[in-house]
C-alpha positions as CSV (number, residue, x, y, z in Angstrom):
1,M,-24.3,-78.4,-2.8
2,R,-24.4,-78.7,1.2
3,K,-20.7,-78.2,1.7
4,S,-20.3,-75.6,-1.0
5,A,-22.8,-73.6,0.7
6,L,-20.9,-73.9,4.0
7,L,-17.6,-73.0,2.7
8,L,-18.6,-70.1,1.3
9,P,-18.9,-68.2,4.6
10,V,-15.9,-70.1,6.0
11,L,-14.1,-68.7,3.0
12,A,-15.7,-64.8,3.3
13,A,-14.6,-65.3,7.3
14,L,-11.4,-65.6,6.5
15,A,-10.7,-63.3,4.1
16,F,-12.4,-60.6,6.8
17,L,-9.9,-61.8,9.2
18,G,-6.8,-61.5,6.8
19,M,-7.9,-58.2,5.8
20,S,-8.7,-57.2,9.4
21,S,-5.1,-58.4,10.9
22,A,-2.9,-56.8,7.6
23,Y,-2.0,-53.2,7.6
24,I,0.3,-51.4,5.5
25,V,3.2,-48.9,6.8
26,T,4.3,-46.4,4.0
27,E,7.7,-44.7,3.8
28,I,6.3,-41.3,5.1
29,E,4.8,-42.6,8.8
30,N,5.4,-45.0,11.7
31,A,3.4,-47.1,13.4
32,L,1.8,-47.9,16.7
33,V,0.1,-50.9,17.3
34,L,-1.9,-50.6,20.6
35,R,-3.5,-53.7,22.2
36,F,-6.3,-52.4,25.1
37,G,-4.5,-49.2,24.3
38,R,-1.3,-50.5,25.6
39,V,2.0,-50.1,22.9
40,V,2.3,-53.6,22.0
41,E,4.6,-52.9,18.5
42,V,6.3,-49.8,16.9
43,R,6.9,-50.1,13.1
44,E,9.3,-47.9,11.8
45,D,10.0,-49.6,8.4
46,P,7.7,-49.5,5.6
47,G,5.6,-52.7,4.7
48,L,3.0,-55.3,5.1
49,Y,2.5,-56.4,8.8
50,F,-0.3,-57.9,10.9
51,K,-1.8,-57.6,14.1
52,V,-4.4,-59.4,15.7
53,P,-8.0,-58.6,14.6
54,F,-10.2,-56.6,16.7
55,M,-7.8,-56.7,19.9
56,D,-5.3,-54.2,18.2
57,D,-5.5,-50.9,16.5
58,V,-2.8,-49.5,14.5
59,V,-2.2,-45.2,15.3
60,R,0.1,-44.0,12.3
61,Y,2.2,-40.7,12.5
62,D,4.3,-38.1,10.2
63,S,8.0,-39.6,9.8
64,R,9.0,-36.4,7.7
65,I,10.8,-32.8,9.0
66,L,7.7,-30.9,9.6
67,S,7.0,-27.3,10.0
68,R,5.0,-25.1,12.3
69,D,4.2,-21.8,12.6
70,V,4.3,-19.9,16.0
71,E,1.3,-17.6,16.8
72,P,2.9,-13.8,17.3
73,L,4.0,-13.1,20.3
74,E,4.7,-9.8,22.0
75,V,8.2,-10.1,24.1
76,T,9.4,-7.6,26.2
77,P,13.5,-7.1,25.8
78,L,16.1,-5.9,28.6
79,D,15.7,-1.9,27.3
80,D,11.5,-2.5,27.9
81,R,11.1,-2.0,23.9
82,R,8.3,-4.0,23.0
83,L,8.4,-6.3,20.1
84,V,6.2,-8.6,18.1
85,V,7.7,-11.6,17.4
86,D,6.7,-14.3,14.4
87,A,8.6,-17.8,14.2
88,F,8.8,-21.2,13.0
89,A,9.8,-24.1,14.0
90,R,10.8,-27.1,12.1
91,Y,10.6,-30.6,13.8
92,R,9.7,-34.5,13.5
93,I,8.7,-37.4,15.5
94,A,11.8,-39.0,16.8
95,D,10.1,-41.5,19.3
96,V,7.0,-42.6,18.4
97,S,6.3,-44.5,21.3
98,Q,7.2,-41.2,23.8
99,F,4.6,-39.4,21.2
100,R,2.2,-41.1,22.0
101,L,2.9,-41.5,25.9
102,A,3.1,-37.7,26.3
103,V,0.3,-36.6,23.8
104,G,-2.5,-39.9,24.1
105,A,-5.0,-40.0,22.2
106,G,-4.8,-36.4,20.7
107,G,-2.6,-37.5,18.4
108,E,-0.1,-34.8,16.4
109,A,-2.2,-31.6,17.2
110,A,-2.3,-32.2,20.7
111,G,2.1,-32.5,19.8
112,E,1.7,-29.3,18.2
113,R,0.0,-27.4,20.9
114,R,2.5,-28.4,23.3
115,L,5.5,-28.0,21.2
116,D,3.5,-24.0,20.4
117,S,3.8,-23.5,24.3
118,I,7.6,-25.0,24.9
119,L,8.4,-22.3,21.5
120,R,6.7,-19.2,23.0
121,S,8.0,-20.0,26.3
122,K,11.6,-20.1,25.5
123,T,11.4,-17.4,22.9
124,R,10.2,-15.2,25.7
125,E,12.4,-16.4,27.8
126,I,15.5,-15.8,25.6
127,L,14.7,-12.3,23.9
128,G,13.3,-11.2,27.0
129,S,17.5,-11.6,28.6
130,V,19.3,-9.1,25.5
131,S,18.2,-5.8,23.8
132,S,15.8,-4.8,21.5
133,N,19.2,-4.1,19.6
134,D,20.5,-7.4,19.8
135,I,17.1,-8.9,18.5
136,L,17.2,-6.4,15.6
137,S,20.5,-6.8,14.1
138,S,22.6,-9.9,12.8
139,D,23.4,-11.4,16.3
140,R,19.9,-12.7,16.1
141,A,21.0,-15.6,14.6
142,V,22.6,-16.6,18.2
143,L,19.3,-16.2,19.1
144,M,17.4,-18.7,17.2
145,L,20.1,-21.0,18.1
146,R,19.6,-20.4,21.4
147,I,16.1,-20.8,21.6
148,R,16.7,-24.1,19.7
149,N,18.6,-25.4,21.8
150,A,16.5,-24.5,24.6
151,A,13.5,-26.1,23.3
152,I,15.6,-29.3,22.7
153,A,15.5,-30.8,26.2
154,E,11.6,-30.0,26.3
155,A,10.7,-31.4,23.1
156,E,12.6,-34.5,24.1
157,A,10.0,-35.3,26.3
158,L,7.6,-34.9,24.1
159,G,9.5,-37.8,21.4
160,L,9.8,-34.5,19.0
161,E,13.4,-33.7,18.4
162,V,13.5,-29.9,17.1
163,I,15.3,-29.2,14.0
164,D,15.7,-25.4,13.4
165,V,14.0,-22.4,14.8
166,R,13.7,-19.0,12.8
167,L,12.6,-15.5,13.8
168,K,10.3,-14.7,10.3
169,R,9.9,-11.2,11.4
170,T,10.6,-9.2,14.6
171,D,8.8,-5.2,14.7
172,L,6.9,-2.9,17.0
173,P,3.6,-3.2,18.3
174,R,1.5,-1.0,16.3
175,E,0.5,1.4,18.9
176,N,4.1,2.2,19.6
177,L,5.0,2.6,15.7
178,Q,4.1,6.6,15.8
179,A,5.8,6.8,19.4
180,T,9.0,5.3,17.6
181,F,8.4,7.2,14.8
182,D,8.4,10.7,16.7
183,R,11.3,9.7,18.8
184,M,13.9,9.2,15.8
185,R,12.3,12.4,14.2
186,A,13.4,14.1,17.5
187,E,16.6,12.2,17.6
188,R,17.6,13.2,13.7
189,V,16.6,16.5,14.5
190,R,18.5,16.7,17.4
191,E,21.6,15.7,15.7
192,A,20.7,18.2,12.4
193,T,21.1,20.7,14.8
194,D,24.4,19.6,17.0
195,E,25.9,19.6,12.8
196,R,24.9,22.8,12.3
197,A,25.8,24.5,15.2
198,R,28.9,22.8,14.7
199,G,28.9,24.0,11.5
200,R,27.9,27.6,12.7
201,E,31.1,27.1,15.3
202,A,33.8,26.4,12.2
203,A,32.6,29.2,10.4
204,Q,32.7,31.9,12.8
205,R,36.5,30.2,13.3
206,I,37.0,30.3,9.5
207,T,35.5,34.2,9.5
208,A,37.9,35.2,12.6
209,L,40.8,33.7,10.8
210,A,39.9,35.6,7.6
211,D,39.3,38.9,9.3
212,R,42.9,38.7,11.7
213,T,44.6,37.5,8.6
214,V,42.8,40.6,6.6
215,V,43.8,43.1,9.8
216,E,47.3,41.5,9.4
217,L,47.8,42.1,6.0
218,V,47.0,45.6,5.7
219,S,48.6,46.6,8.9
220,D,51.4,45.2,6.8
221,A,50.9,47.0,3.9
222,R,50.0,50.2,6.2
223,R,53.6,50.1,7.3
224,Q,55.3,48.9,4.4
225,S,54.0,52.1,2.9
226,E,54.6,54.3,5.2
227,I,58.3,52.8,5.3
228,I,58.3,53.3,1.2
229,R,56.6,56.7,1.8
230,G,59.2,58.2,4.1
231,E,61.8,56.9,2.6
232,T,60.7,58.8,-0.5
233,D,60.1,61.7,1.3
234,A,63.4,61.2,2.6
235,Q,64.7,61.5,-1.0
236,R,62.6,64.5,-2.0
237,N,63.5,66.5,1.1
238,A,67.5,65.4,0.0
239,I,66.6,66.2,-3.4
240,F,65.4,69.6,-2.5
241,A,68.0,70.1,-0.2
242,E,70.3,69.6,-2.7
243,A,69.3,72.1,-5.8
244,Y,68.6,74.7,-2.8
245,G,71.5,74.8,-2.1
246,A,72.8,75.0,-6.0
247,D,70.7,77.5,-6.6
248,P,68.7,79.5,-3.6
249,E,67.3,82.1,-6.0
250,F,65.6,79.5,-8.3
251,F,64.4,77.4,-5.3
252,E,62.7,80.5,-3.9
253,F,61.3,81.3,-7.6
254,Y,60.4,77.8,-7.6
255,R,58.3,77.9,-4.1
256,S,56.5,80.8,-5.3
257,L,54.9,79.7,-8.3
258,S,54.0,76.8,-6.2
259,A,52.3,79.1,-3.8
260,Y,50.7,81.0,-6.5
261,R,49.5,77.8,-8.5
262,A,47.5,76.6,-5.4
263,S,46.3,80.1,-4.0
264,L,45.2,81.7,-7.3
265,K,42.7,78.9,-8.6
266,G,39.5,79.2,-10.7
267,S,38.1,82.3,-12.4
268,N,36.8,84.3,-9.2
269,T,40.0,84.0,-6.5
270,T,40.1,87.2,-4.9
271,M,43.1,88.0,-2.5
272,V,43.3,90.7,0.3
273,L,46.9,91.6,1.0
274,S,49.3,94.4,1.8
275,P,50.9,95.8,-1.9
276,D,54.1,95.2,-0.4
277,S,54.0,91.6,1.2
278,E,56.6,89.1,0.4
279,F,54.1,87.2,-1.5
280,F,53.7,89.4,-4.7
281,N,57.4,89.6,-5.0
282,Y,58.2,87.8,-7.9
283,L,55.0,89.5,-9.8
284,G,55.4,93.0,-8.8
285,N,59.1,92.8,-10.3
286,A,59.8,93.1,-13.7
287,T,63.0,91.1,-13.5
288,G,61.4,88.2,-12.2
289,A,64.4,88.6,-9.3
290,A,63.7,88.5,-5.5
291,P,64.5,91.9,-4.2
292,A,67.4,92.5,-2.6
293,E,68.0,92.8,0.9
């Protein structure tokens, strides 16, 4: 009985020492064994390990690829058009010993704050060296690569590997939106005014060309009509001359009838002439022949 009573505390002490010295590293973490704050072992493979009880401490860090959203920051490109940029990064703790040395007992939270500072600094530096149009265009994929490459060197000093940096959102500051909209509206109004002015100029050219064409066509038509009228008058006169030469007395009679028709119009025509006027030769002669001279 006395041996059994002594054996139980010994077994309990051994079990406690065994449990205190054993620890497990899983697939998603790396572990550091610290002895009085100094790194003595690095465990990167999963499994069961042992440490010195009461002297060693185990610190665990996530070995997976992690994501970090950077707080929105305001940048000023070359054209002084301020932008609000929202970015995120993907990274992993590549060197747990260097990471512990860089952040101390602050752990992963301290590492994230240090990484945020690096990303914000490099984002301002890279985006401040280009124009806002480059940031808002498809070329920003190249800018994101430049930010990542610039952040890699400084992140290595923390034991971190920056895998990717992405710009999620790039907007104007809220207080600049109205001014930007007004500027865009003014630009569109100016373009519309220019288009209308060009349209009026083109319309004036077309109208002037049409007016000139009308004048030319009318002038040519009048010229041709005058030519035709002159030719027909010449033909008529030739016919009259030929008729007059064939029978002068008939021609004289025809001319008198035409004069009567033109003078004696209407029902109240009054003419005051001398009775022996030549105008009435054919009216006063019963035979209808002109008096002999």
